[in-house]
All heavy atoms as an XYZ file, in Angstrom:
673
protein
N      79.446    100.048     99.040
C      80.538     99.511     99.823
C      81.872     99.927     99.193
O      82.050     99.832     97.993
C      80.470     97.990     99.857
C      79.200     97.406    100.371
S      79.152     97.608    102.138
C      77.491     97.152    102.454
N      82.781    100.340    100.005
C      84.094    100.754     99.534
C      85.100     99.644     99.798
O      85.126     99.070    100.886
C      84.519    102.028    100.263
O      85.776    102.456     99.809
N      85.887     99.331     98.783
C      86.918     98.300     98.902
C      88.253     98.862     98.428
O      88.305     99.832     97.680
C      86.554     97.024     98.097
C      85.267     96.405     98.598
C      86.460     97.313     96.614
N      89.326     98.222     98.864
C      90.670     98.554     98.400
C      91.050     97.541     97.336
O      90.965     96.338     97.569
C      91.679     98.468     99.542
C      91.454     99.441    100.643
C      92.486     99.215    101.727
C      91.999     99.816    103.023
N      92.848     99.452    104.139
N      91.467     98.023     96.182
C      91.852     97.127     95.092
C      93.357     97.233     94.895
O      93.889     98.316     94.644
C      91.113     97.482     93.784
C      91.484     96.500     92.684
C      89.607     97.515     94.000
N      94.027     96.097     95.019
C      95.473     96.039     94.780
C      95.695     95.841     93.286
O      95.182     94.892     92.700
C      96.091     94.909     95.591
C      96.121     95.211     97.066
C      96.652     94.035     97.897
N      96.070     94.089     99.234
C      94.971     93.443     99.604
N      94.349     92.655     98.766
N      94.505     93.565    100.826
N      96.483     96.720     92.719
C      96.708     96.745     91.277
C      98.097     96.190     90.975
O      99.092     96.678     91.525
C      96.606     98.194     90.739
C      95.270     98.846     91.150
C      96.800     98.236     89.236
C      94.038     98.190     90.578
N      98.184     95.173     90.096
C      99.510     94.641     89.754
C     100.300     95.655     88.916
O      99.714     96.520     88.248
C      99.176     93.385     88.944
C      97.845     93.667     88.339
C      97.115     94.505     89.362
N     101.576     95.525     88.951
C     102.464     96.458     88.251
C     102.056     96.656     86.795
O     102.028     97.790     86.310
C     103.920     95.959     88.327
O     104.269     95.786     89.701
C     104.867     96.938     87.682
N     101.707     95.587     86.112
C     101.390     95.669     84.690
C     100.151     96.519     84.398
O      99.991     97.048     83.306
C     101.252     94.255     84.079
C     101.313     94.318     82.570
C      99.984     93.576     84.563
C     101.545     92.992     81.914
N      99.283     96.713     85.381
C      98.062     97.518     85.176
C      98.141     98.909     85.796
O      97.202     99.691     85.701
C      96.845     96.778     85.743
C      96.502     95.439     85.101
C      95.270     94.832     85.754
C      96.276     95.601     83.603
N      99.238     99.238     86.388
C      99.353    100.531     87.078
C      99.393    101.718     86.126
O      99.196    102.857     86.560
C     100.562    100.531     88.009
C     100.337     99.622     89.187
C     101.478     99.631     90.163
N     101.278     98.550     91.127
C     102.202     98.094     91.923
N     103.417     98.627     91.917
N     101.932     97.093     92.743
N      99.620    101.488     84.850
C      99.547    102.597     83.893
C      98.133    103.169     83.856
O      97.957    104.350     83.546
C      99.956    102.145     82.475
O      99.139    101.054     82.074
C     101.412    101.743     82.420
N      97.137    102.359     84.183
C      95.746    102.816     84.195
C      95.405    103.574     85.475
O      94.410    104.297     85.512
C      94.783    101.628     84.049
C      94.961    100.901     82.747
C      95.715     99.745     82.682
C      94.396    101.383     81.575
C      95.891     99.076     81.480
C      94.577    100.727     80.366
C      95.326     99.580     80.323
O      95.511     98.916     79.128
N      96.186    103.391     86.523
C      95.896    104.020     87.808
C      96.915    105.109     88.160
O      97.046    105.474     89.327
C      95.862    102.973     88.945
O      97.152    102.362     89.055
C      94.797    101.928     88.704
N      97.621    105.590     87.171
C      98.611    106.632     87.429
C      99.753    106.171     88.304
O     100.337    106.941     89.040
N     100.050    104.863     88.245
C     101.150    104.308     89.017
C     100.770    103.860     90.417
O     101.607    103.326     91.142
N      99.526    104.058     90.804
C      99.095    103.672     92.149
C      99.002    102.154     92.289
O      98.435    101.481     91.434
C      97.730    104.269     92.462
C      97.723    105.769     92.545
C      96.336    106.284     92.832
O      95.796    106.019     93.901
N      95.767    107.000     91.878
N      99.534    101.638     93.381
C      99.507    100.200     93.651
C      98.191     99.773     94.290
O      97.833     98.598     94.256
C     100.664     99.810     94.560
N      97.467    100.728     94.862
C      96.193    100.424     95.513
C      95.243    101.595     95.288
O      95.639    102.753     95.431
C      96.412    100.186     97.002
C      95.194     99.678     97.738
C      95.521     99.282     99.166
O      95.991     98.147     99.361
O      95.332    100.124    100.053
N      94.009    101.271     94.904
C      92.995    102.295     94.676
C      91.700    101.895     95.373
O      91.491    100.718     95.683
C      92.733    102.529     93.170
C      93.983    103.048     92.475
C      92.235    101.266     92.490
N      90.843    102.865     95.614
C      89.527    102.609     96.196
C      88.535    102.383     95.065
O      88.644    102.977     93.988
C      89.067    103.801     97.042
C      89.867    104.022     98.305
C      89.636    102.933     99.331
O      90.593    102.361     99.810
N      88.401    102.625     99.649
N      87.554    101.534     95.305
C      86.468    101.310     94.353
C      85.207    101.037     95.151
O      85.264    100.712     96.337
C      86.798    100.148     93.421
N      84.074    101.170     94.498
C      82.782    100.981     95.147
C      82.069     99.776     94.533
O      82.200     99.515     93.340
C      81.905    102.219     94.970
C      82.515    103.500     95.527
C      82.613    103.488     97.031
O      81.715    102.932     97.693
O      83.596    104.046     97.555
N      81.296     99.076     95.353
C      80.475     97.984     94.848
C      80.233     96.924     95.895
O      81.069     96.693     96.764
N      79.055     96.302     95.814
C      78.719     95.228     96.749
C      79.081     93.857     96.187
O      79.131     92.887     96.918
C      77.220     95.252     97.107
O      76.458     95.133     95.904
C      76.857     96.546     97.821
N      79.300     93.811     94.858
C      79.754     92.582     94.196
C      80.896     92.955     93.251
O      81.066     94.119     92.885
C      78.616     91.849     93.430
C      77.555     91.329     94.383
C      78.022     92.725     92.354
N      81.670     91.965     92.849
C      82.864     92.205     92.038
C      82.562     92.950     90.740
O      83.311     93.837     90.347
C      83.583     90.879     91.745
C      84.878     91.000     90.963
C      85.885     91.896     91.689
C      85.460     89.628     90.703
N      81.469     92.622     90.066
C      81.154     93.306     88.802
C      80.994     94.809     89.022
O      81.439     95.615     88.191
C      79.910     92.714     88.155
O      78.784     92.865     88.994
N      80.389     95.207     90.136
C      80.233     96.629     90.446
C      81.584     97.273     90.754
O      81.824     98.427     90.386
C      79.285     96.814     91.631
C      77.858     96.414     91.336
C      76.960     96.441     92.560
O      77.453     96.713     93.678
O      75.749     96.185     92.404
N      82.452     96.537     91.421
C      83.795     97.043     91.716
C      84.554     97.281     90.410
O      85.200     98.316     90.234
C      84.559     96.078     92.649
C      86.029     96.461     92.757
C      83.910     96.053     94.026
N      84.457     96.351     89.477
C      85.147     96.512     88.186
C      84.560     97.696     87.424
O      85.299     98.475     86.813
C      85.098     95.210     87.370
C      85.946     94.144     88.072
C      85.604     95.447     85.946
C      85.837     92.761     87.476
N      83.241     97.878     87.470
C      82.615     99.046     86.838
C      83.140    100.341     87.453
O      83.415    101.310     86.741
C      81.093     98.991     86.971
C      80.448     97.924     86.110
O      81.097     97.410     85.176
O      79.268     97.592     86.385
N      83.281    100.351     88.776
C      83.799    101.519     89.473
C      85.251    101.791     89.069
O      85.635    102.942     88.828
C      83.702    101.302     90.991
O      84.269    102.364     91.707
N      86.046    100.727     88.971
C      87.435    100.882     88.519
C      87.481    101.486     87.125
O      88.262    102.401     86.856
C      88.152     99.527     88.495
C      88.669     98.966     89.797
C      89.209     97.567     89.578
C      89.733     99.862     90.393
N      86.639    100.974     86.237
C      86.621    101.448     84.854
C      86.220    102.923     84.790
O      86.781    103.686     84.001
C      85.680    100.602     84.004
C      85.600    101.008     82.558
C      86.895    100.867     81.777
O      87.786    100.097     82.179
O      87.016    101.531     80.725
N      85.266    103.309     85.606
C      84.809    104.704     85.627
C      85.940    105.642     86.022
O      86.107    106.708     85.442
C      83.641    104.846     86.598
C      83.098    106.251     86.711
C      81.957    106.303     87.704
C      81.499    107.741     87.897
N      80.520    107.853     88.970
N      86.723    105.238     87.017
C      87.796    106.092     87.524
C      89.148    105.874     86.850
O      90.022    106.730     86.953
C      87.938    105.890     89.034
C      86.708    106.347     89.782
O      86.218    107.443     89.558
N      86.183    105.505     90.652
N      89.298    104.725     86.192
C      90.568    104.378     85.541
C      90.257    103.719     84.203
O      90.396    102.492     84.041
C      91.383    103.439     86.444
C      91.550    103.954     87.834
N      92.414    104.975     88.151
C      90.930    103.621     88.998
C      92.334    105.231     89.439
N      91.435    104.424     89.974
N      89.820    104.512     83.208
C      89.384    103.960     81.918
C      90.421    103.039     81.282
O      91.612    103.326     81.283
C      89.163    105.206     81.062
C      88.916    106.308     82.045
C      89.754    105.965     83.246
N      89.914    101.908     80.785
C      90.752    100.936     80.090
C      91.104     99.727     80.928
O      91.459     98.680     80.388
N      90.996     99.839     82.230
C      91.411     98.736     83.100
C      90.478     97.531     82.978
O      90.923     96.390     83.042
C      91.579     99.195     84.563
C      92.459     98.205     85.324
C      90.244     99.438     85.228
C      92.969     98.728     86.658
N      89.182     97.754     82.784
C      88.229     96.646     82.706
C      88.551     95.711     81.540
O      88.424     94.493     81.664
C      86.798     97.156     82.601
N      88.992     96.265     80.424
C      89.316     95.440     79.256
C      90.497     94.516     79.516
O      90.649     93.496     78.844
C      89.604     96.333     78.049
N      91.312     94.852     80.499
C      92.454     94.004     80.846
C      92.065     92.900     81.821
O      92.777     91.923     81.966
C      93.573     94.855     81.460
C      94.054     95.974     80.571
C      94.712     95.462     79.350
N      95.908     94.747     79.755
C      96.926     94.499     78.998
N      96.935     94.896     77.769
N      97.960     93.836     79.466
N      90.907     93.069     82.487
C      90.439     92.103     83.476
C      89.328     91.216     82.905
O      89.246     90.035     83.222
C      89.940     92.836     84.746
C      89.378     91.870     85.765
C      91.069     93.663     85.356
N      88.508     91.791     82.017
C      87.377     91.072     81.428
C      87.620     90.784     79.953
O      88.253     91.576     79.250
C      86.097     91.906     81.570
C      85.716     92.339     82.982
C      84.499     93.260     82.930
C      85.443     91.126     83.865
N      87.071     89.657     79.479
C      87.192     89.321     78.057
C      86.071     89.997     77.264
O      85.278     90.779     77.808
C      87.220     87.800     77.843
C      85.937     87.094     78.245
O      84.877     87.753     78.388
O      85.971     85.862     78.414
N      85.977     89.689     75.975
C      84.978     90.306     75.104
C      83.542     89.960     75.482
O      82.610     90.672     75.117
C      85.224     89.913     73.645
C      86.525     90.478     73.110
O      87.012     91.485     73.666
O      87.056     89.912     72.129
N      83.351     88.862     76.193
C      82.021     88.463     76.641
C      81.691     89.028     78.029
O      80.637     88.733     78.591
C      81.882     86.933     76.685
C      81.804     86.280     75.311
C      83.158     86.216     74.621
O      84.164     85.911     75.247
N      83.175     86.537     73.334
N      82.597     89.809     78.598
C      82.363     90.400     79.903
C      82.633     89.462     81.063
O      82.232     89.727     82.191
N      83.346     88.366     80.810
C      83.713     87.418     81.864
C      85.161     87.665     82.267
O      85.931     88.256     81.513
C      83.555     85.983     81.364
C      82.130     85.630     81.005
C      82.044     84.220     80.486
C      80.608     83.905     80.090
N      80.484     82.602     79.480
N      85.525     87.180     83.453
C      86.912     87.310     83.874
C      87.827     86.617     82.878
O      87.550     85.502     82.436
C      87.115     86.689     85.262
C      86.515     87.448     86.429
C      86.626     86.623     87.700
C      87.186     88.799     86.605
N      88.901     87.279     82.526
C      89.870     86.664     81.615
C      90.437     85.401     82.248
O      90.633     85.332     83.457
C      90.999     87.638     81.288
C      90.557     88.763     80.396
C      91.753     89.571     79.913
N      91.329     90.597     79.007
C      91.137     90.425     77.693
N      91.349     89.250     77.146
N      90.743     91.422     76.944
N      90.715     84.438     81.411
C      91.178     83.125     81.861
C      92.458     83.201     82.685
O      92.640     82.455     83.636
C      91.387     82.244     80.629
C      91.744     80.843     80.942
C      91.765     80.037     79.678
N      92.308     78.727     79.946
C      92.812     77.948     79.044
N      92.843     78.321     77.791
N      93.291     76.773     79.367
N      93.357     84.099     82.328
C      94.653     84.156     82.992
C      94.775     85.326     83.960
O      95.870     85.791     84.240
C      95.770     84.190     81.957
C      95.808     82.939     81.123
C      95.438     82.953     79.789
C      96.166     81.734     81.703
C      95.453     81.792     79.037
C      96.188     80.562     80.956
C      95.822     80.594     79.621
N      93.629     85.792     84.448
C      93.624     86.825     85.487
C      92.916     86.234     86.697
O      91.783     85.783     86.607
C      92.902     88.100     85.007
C      92.793     89.104     86.150
C      93.631     88.729     83.831
N      93.605     86.212     87.814
C      93.015     85.725     89.057
C      92.610     86.917     89.903
O      93.338     87.902     89.985
C      94.027     84.867     89.826
C      94.444     83.651     89.032
O      93.598     82.892     88.577
N      95.737     83.485     88.839
N      91.437     86.813     90.512
C      90.945     87.886     91.368
C      90.561     87.271     92.704
O      89.905     86.223     92.756
C      89.740     88.610     90.728
C      89.245     89.721     91.645
C      90.103     89.185     89.357
N      90.989     87.929     93.756
C      90.694     87.474     95.114
C      89.982     88.577     95.870
O      90.332     89.748     95.742
C      91.987     87.129     95.858
C      92.702     85.934     95.282
C      93.565     86.078     94.201
C      92.488     84.672     95.799
C      94.209     84.977     93.655
C      93.129     83.568     95.267
C      93.986     83.723     94.188
O      94.610     82.636     93.647
N      88.978     88.190     96.657
C      88.360     89.095     97.615
C      88.835     88.602     98.971
O      88.551     87.466     99.366
C      86.822     89.091     97.518
C      86.226     89.945     98.625
C      86.376     89.585     96.141
N      89.587     89.456     99.636
C      90.337     89.048    100.820
C      91.222     87.870    100.398
O      92.020     88.028     99.496
C      89.427     88.795    102.009
C      88.750     90.074    102.469
O      89.365     91.139    102.455
N      87.496     89.992    102.858
N      91.066     86.690    100.936
C      91.912     85.567    100.526
C      91.158     84.541     99.687
O      91.668     83.450     99.441
C      92.492     84.872    101.759
C      93.495     85.744    102.488
O      94.181     86.547    101.821
O      93.591     85.641    103.721
N      89.949     84.886     99.245
C      89.104     83.929     98.527
C      89.141     84.154     97.022
O      88.868     85.258     96.538
C      87.658     84.030     99.017
C      87.525     83.701    100.494
O      88.213     82.768    100.951
O      86.745     84.381    101.180
N      89.465     83.099     96.275
C      89.467     83.135     94.812
C      88.023     83.279     94.338
O      87.178     82.430     94.630
C      90.081     81.837     94.273
C      90.282     81.829     92.778
O      89.576     82.567     92.052
O      91.142     81.051     92.310
N      87.726     84.335     93.595
C      86.341     84.594     93.196
C      85.775     83.524     92.264
O      84.569     83.385     92.158
C      86.154     85.986     92.560
C      86.523     87.081     93.544
C      86.922     86.127     91.260
N      86.622     82.777     91.601
C      86.117     81.717     90.720
C      85.343     80.666     91.517
O      84.509     79.966     90.977
C      87.263     81.067     89.961
C      87.909     82.038     88.979
C      88.905     81.348     88.078
N      89.779     82.281     87.429
C      89.476     82.986     86.339
N      88.293     82.876     85.809
N      90.353     83.813     85.812
N      85.630     80.571     92.817
C      84.932     79.619     93.687
C      83.925     80.317     94.591
O      83.316     79.679     95.451
C      85.939     78.836     94.534
C      86.964     78.123     93.699
C      88.261     78.599     93.630
C      86.618     77.001     92.958
C      89.214     77.957     92.837
C      87.559     76.353     92.168
C      88.860     76.825     92.107
N      83.771     81.627     94.410
C      82.882     82.412     95.269
C      81.816     83.160     94.480
O      81.272     84.141     94.957
C      83.707     83.417     96.089
C      84.741     82.788     96.985
C      84.133     81.936     98.086
O      83.050     82.272     98.578
O      84.759     80.914     98.446
N      81.544     82.720     93.252
C      80.489     83.367     92.465
C      80.976     84.208     91.311
O      80.187     84.875     90.654
N      82.276     84.214     91.054
C      82.793     84.980     89.925
C      82.497     86.463     90.071
O      82.745     87.061     91.109
N      81.914     87.049     89.038
C      81.610     88.472     89.064
C      80.522     88.818     90.075
O      80.339     89.978     90.421
C      81.214     88.948     87.662
C      82.350     88.930     86.640
C      81.816     89.224     85.250
C      83.451     89.908     87.016
N      79.801     87.800     90.553
C      78.772     88.011     91.575
C      79.320     87.827     92.993
O      78.554     87.880     93.963
C      77.600     87.055     91.355
C      76.855     87.358     90.064
O      76.740     88.552     89.707
O      76.397     86.415     89.402
N      80.629     87.617     93.127
C      81.238     87.447     94.454
C      81.025     88.713     95.280
O      81.210     89.835     94.789
C      82.731     87.149     94.320
N      80.623     88.521     96.516
C      80.386     89.653     97.413
C      81.690     90.379     97.720
O      82.740     89.759     97.886
C      79.744     89.153     98.704
N      81.603     91.702     97.801
C      82.744     92.531     98.169
C      82.314     93.408     99.352
O      81.870     94.531     99.167
C      83.211     93.403     96.984
O      82.091     94.129     96.465
C      83.808     92.551     95.879
N      82.423     92.857    100.568
C      81.987     93.593    101.756
C      82.777     94.884    101.949
O      83.909     95.017    101.491
C      82.262     92.624    102.907
C      82.666     91.337    102.302
C      83.000     91.566    100.876
N      82.150     95.820    102.630
C      82.786     97.096    102.930
C      84.140     96.858    103.607
O      84.244     96.071    104.545
C      81.880     97.918    103.845
C      82.316     99.365    103.918
O      82.758     99.905    102.888
O      82.209     99.950    105.012
N      85.172     97.504    103.093
C      86.507     97.383    103.663
C      87.303     96.194    103.158
O      88.458     96.019    103.545
N      86.713     95.378    102.290
C      87.418     94.197    101.770
C      88.613     94.616    100.917
O      88.670     95.722    100.384
C      86.469     93.332    100.944
N      89.541     93.698    100.794
C      90.671     93.869     99.897
C      90.452     93.023     98.668
O      90.156     91.826     98.772
N      90.550     93.634     97.505
C      90.412     92.914     96.236
C      91.774     92.929     95.573
O      92.394     93.991     95.430
C      89.353     93.584     95.327
C      89.302     92.901     93.967
C      87.977     93.558     95.992
N      92.253     91.752     95.181
C      93.555     91.656     94.519
C      93.369     91.136     93.106
O      92.694     90.137     92.899
C      94.469     90.677     95.277
O      94.688     91.129     96.584
N      93.954     91.840     92.150
C      93.972     91.402     90.758
C      95.366     90.872     90.488
O      96.354     91.583     90.646
C      93.654     92.576     89.804
C      92.275     93.158     90.131
C      93.749     92.128     88.354
C      91.968     94.456     89.398
N      95.429     89.589     90.094
C      96.730     88.946     89.911
C      96.768     88.271     88.554
O      96.155     87.213     88.352
C      96.989     87.920     91.032
C      96.885     88.600     92.393
C      98.341     87.245     90.839
C      96.940     87.666     93.564
N      97.481     88.864     87.589
C      97.606     88.203     86.290
C      98.535     87.002     86.410
O      99.527     87.040     87.144
C      98.203     89.274     85.390
C      98.835     90.266     86.304
C      98.139     90.150     87.629
N      98.177     85.933     85.713
C      99.023     84.744     85.706
C     100.305     85.064     84.960
O     100.303     85.812     83.988
C      98.294     83.577     85.058
N     101.390     84.494     85.414
C     102.689     84.709     84.782
C     103.192     83.368     84.291
O     103.196     82.380     85.013
C     103.688     85.317     85.791
C     105.044     85.502     85.154
C     103.161     86.636     86.343
N     103.590     83.354     83.027
C     104.123     82.124     82.444
C     105.578     82.355     82.060
O     106.002     83.478     81.843
C     103.309     81.720     81.233
N     106.284     81.307     81.967
C     107.668     81.447     81.557
C     108.460     80.224     81.967
O     107.964     79.334     82.639
N     109.677     80.223     81.586
C     110.467     79.055     81.913
C     111.859     79.373     82.304
O     112.324     80.389     82.575
């Protein structure tokens, strides 16, 4: 399954400045593997040392937060939009 992944500005150095890239996978973990294959280094910014989603990175498939849809096992249907959104803190 092919999905469109929206890349936040802070991670665009891994995608050559592209704001949106294509990736393959039927579940989120496969999509992240596909991203890593084509854009080395990006997975380490999304996943922690245990291979889980980083605490301060939110990922959505279409409009659904994957933390409530199975995490890395969340389905990524063909043509879906995946958004990676790092949390921003400040005052």
